[in-house]
N, C-alpha and C positions, 0 to 999 in steps of 0.2 A: 266800489269806491263811492261813498256817499257824497252826492254832488248838489251844490246850490248854484242856480243860474240867476245872476243878478239882473233885475229889470230897472232900467232908467226911463224916464219920459223920452220917447224917440227911439228906443231900442227897436230894431226891426228884424234882427236875426236871433232873437231870444227863443222863438219857437223851434228854429233849426237846432240851436244849441241844446234845448231840452230834449228834442227828439233823439239826437245823437247820444246824449248822455243816458237817456232811458234805454236806448237800444243796446248800447255797448258797455255802459259802466254801472248803472244803478236804476232799476225799474222805478224806484221811488224818488228819483231826482225831482227837485221842485224849484219853482220860482221864488225869489226873495225880492220884495219891493225895496227900492232904494232908500226909503225913509225908515226902514227897520234899523234898530240899534244893534242887533246881533244876528249871528248866523244860527241855523238850526243845530241843535246838539248833535255832535258826532260828525259834523261836516269835515270831509277830507279834501275835497276839491271845490274851489270856487271858480266858476266860469263867468267871465265878463264877456258878453256877446257883442257882436257888431251892430251897427246902426248909426243913428245920428242923435246921440244923447243930447237933450236940451237943444235940439236943432242946430248943433255945432256952433252955438253962439260963443263969442269970445274966441275960443280955439276949440278944435275937436277934442272932446274929453275933459276940458278944463273945469266945467261946472260939475260934471259927474264925479270927478276926482274929489270933490268936496262934499259929496252927499254923505249923510249920516252913516250909511252902511260901510263906507270905505274905511272908517276907523276899525271896524271889526275885521275887514278884509286885511288891513295892514297888520293887525295883531295876529291874525291867522298865519300870514306869511312869516312874521317874526318868530312864530312857534315852529316853523318848518313845514306848515301846511302848504298844499299845492294850490297854485293860482294859475289859471289859463286865461289870457286876454287875447281875443281875436279881433282884428280890424279896429273898430272903435274901442274895443276892450284893451288893445295894445296902446292906443292913444291915452286911455284912462290910466294905464299903468305908468306911462312916462310922466303924465301930468301929476300923478300922485307921488312920484319919486320912488315907486317900487322897481322901476327899471330906468336906466340912464338913457339920455338922448331925447329926441323929439321927432315927430312926424309932421312934415310940411307938405305943401301943395305938390302934386305930381309934376314931373319935369315939363310936360307939355300942357299943363294946366287943365287937362281933360279928366273927367271921371272915367275910370277903367273898369270894365266888367267882362271878364273872359277867363278861360283856363290859362294857367301859367305852369311852367316846370320849375321845380325846386330841387336843389341838391342837398342831401342830408350831410351835414358837416361834422356832427358830433353825435354818436350813438350812446354816449355814457351818461345820459340824463334820464330822468323818470318819464320824459315825454317822447323819447326817441329810441328806446332800447329795442323795440321790435323791428326797427329798420336796420339796414346795413350801411356802413359808412360809404359815402359816395353815391348812394342810391338816388336816382332821379325819380321824382313823383310828380303827378299832375294834380293840382289843386286850384280851384277858382279864386279870383280876386274880385272885389267890388269896392273900390275906394277912390276918393278924390284927393286925399291927403295921406299918402302912404310912403312918401319920400323920406326914408330914415336918415337922420343927421345926428352927429355928435362931434364934439371937439376931437382933435387928433389924438390927444392923450387917452380919451375914453375909447376911441376906436382901436388904438393899439392895445389897450388892456383887454377889450372884448375879444380881439383876435388872439392875443397871447394866452388868455386863460380858457380858450375854447368855449366862450359864451355865445358865439355865433353858431346857431344850430341848423338854420335853414338859410340857403342862399339862392337867389334867382339865377337860373341858367341864362335867360335872356331878360335883363333888367327892364321892367316895364315902366318904372316910375322915377328913376334917377337915384335910388337909395345908394348911399355910400357903400363901397365894397360889395355891392349887390346884396346887401343884408335884407333878408325877409323875415327872420325871427331870431330872437336872442333870449337867453335865460339869465337869471340873477346870479350873483356870485355863489350862492348856496345851491343853485340849480333847481329850486322849487317853484320859481315863478317864470313862466314863459309868456312872451308876447310875440305875436306874429300877425302880419297883415293878411295873408291868404287864409281861406276858410276851410279847415279840415273837416268841419262838421257838415259841409255841403258835399263831401266826397267820401261817404261811408256806405253807399249802396250802388250797385251796378246800374240801377234805374236812373241814377243821377249823372251817369257818364264816367264816373271814376270811383273806385273804392280805396284810393291811395291814402285818404285821410284816416282810414281805420287804424293804421299803424300807430298813430298818436294815442288813440284810446286803448289799443291793445297794450301799448307800453305802460300806461297808467295802471291797467289791470294787472300786468305782470309785476309792477312795483308794489301794488297793494298786496298781492299774494305773498311776495317775499317778506314784506314788513310784518304780515300777520303770522308768519311762521314762528 
């Protein structure tokens, strides 16, 4: 699955994202700088990595969401292309309107960096098909503003339509309904605070993040048939 990893000033998980993509999805996965006007030809997956884009000035992800490349990312998503936003990438997705809701300061106002356990809530998406429903996986977090919030109507819609795909087993940050990751209505855009790209090799302490990339590979194989 041809992958583009977007780099913003302040991205610090872009190397992790590129490594995971090259290891599990596309040996030719490449960085795309935020000032570019378009994506590489044939891009199937856009990966918005974690970090502190623009130093988290204004709000986390707020400036990055208005970078030139995001117009191409939005057009890609509107065509049905896949978009994965992790941590700061999730914040960019909400700030750009590609996903609903917002990420605010953690409940205890502390930066959190540790492994957490997630429950897979929906396996009917391109990002979760390699997991089993109810499976508990271990994936690390590293964020200060991961507290997911949305108005009651939005929360009800996300829950009712199966758009909550990952949920915290032990909520570390105060997110409503223990939400750790959501997909768009079409299911082609995923935002999540935990870092699956940091859990793809046993050397890193967990391989539980591989399921997400295996799911995308499976989806790509089915589409190409």
